[in-house]
C-alpha positions as a printed NumPy array, in Angstrom:
array([[ 0.   ,  0.   ,  0.   ],
       [ 1.287,  3.47 , -0.878],
       [ 1.662,  6.087,  1.844],
       [-0.873,  8.914,  1.79 ],
       [ 1.771, 11.218,  3.22 ],
       [ 5.498, 10.761,  3.692],
       [ 8.01 , 12.914,  5.541],
       [11.699, 12.53 ,  4.747],
       [14.14 , 14.061,  7.225],
       [11.767, 16.957,  8.001],
       [12.958, 19.426, 10.637],
       [12.164, 22.965, 11.719],
       [14.307, 25.667, 13.255],
       [13.547, 29.301, 14.137],
       [15.999, 32.171, 14.353],
       [16.078, 34.741, 17.146],
       [18.751, 37.222, 16.146],
       [21.999, 35.275, 16.012],
       [20.557, 32.272, 17.87 ],
       [18.828, 29.255, 16.336],
       [16.262, 27.145, 18.165],
       [15.244, 23.712, 16.917],
       [11.475, 23.336, 17.219],
       [11.312, 19.955, 15.495],
       [14.144, 17.412, 15.37 ],
       [14.653, 15.623, 12.013],
       [11.833, 13.156, 11.441],
       [11.027, 10.579,  8.77 ],
       [ 7.6  ,  8.974,  8.819],
       [ 4.994,  7.483,  6.465],
       [ 1.269,  7.891,  7.073],
       [-0.821,  5.132,  5.556],
       [-4.423,  5.69 ,  4.417],
       [-7.126,  4.197,  6.618],
       [-4.887,  4.146,  9.686],
       [-5.193,  6.222, 12.846],
       [-1.986,  8.014, 13.815],
       [-1.278,  9.505, 17.234],
       [ 1.092, 12.407, 17.782],
       [ 2.087, 12.443, 21.441],
       [ 5.008, 13.772, 23.418],
       [ 6.169, 15.985, 26.226],
       [ 5.631, 19.729, 26.263],
       [ 8.032, 21.39 , 23.845],
       [ 8.711, 18.241, 21.817],
       [ 7.424, 19.671, 18.506],
       [ 3.883, 18.28 , 18.266],
       [ 2.29 , 21.59 , 17.258],
       [ 5.145, 22.363, 14.876],
       [ 4.685, 18.976, 13.195],
       [ 0.94 , 19.541, 12.822],
       [ 1.601, 23.005, 11.386],
       [ 3.991, 21.517,  8.825],
       [ 1.531, 18.741,  7.942],
       [-1.256, 21.296,  7.416],
       [ 1.092, 23.439,  5.265],
       [ 0.722, 26.399,  7.65 ],
       [ 4.481, 26.388,  8.308],
       [ 7.279, 25.428,  5.959],
       [ 9.858, 22.917,  7.152],
       [13.381, 24.307,  7.212],
       [14.802, 20.928,  6.165],
       [13.595, 17.799,  4.395],
       [10.635, 17.036,  2.179]])
């Protein structure tokens, strides 16, 4: 079965002046159609950033 959505080495980083903050560590994942996927993790682990990237509200700074 072909993945409905696939992330390859996707990451996100924001800049604050001369400092960089990683908001999503590099991630590779396939999402299969008809399956339920859970995104869970501790506060600050990048859940909202991942959902923003998946919904195309935010552009990943790395990967495809």
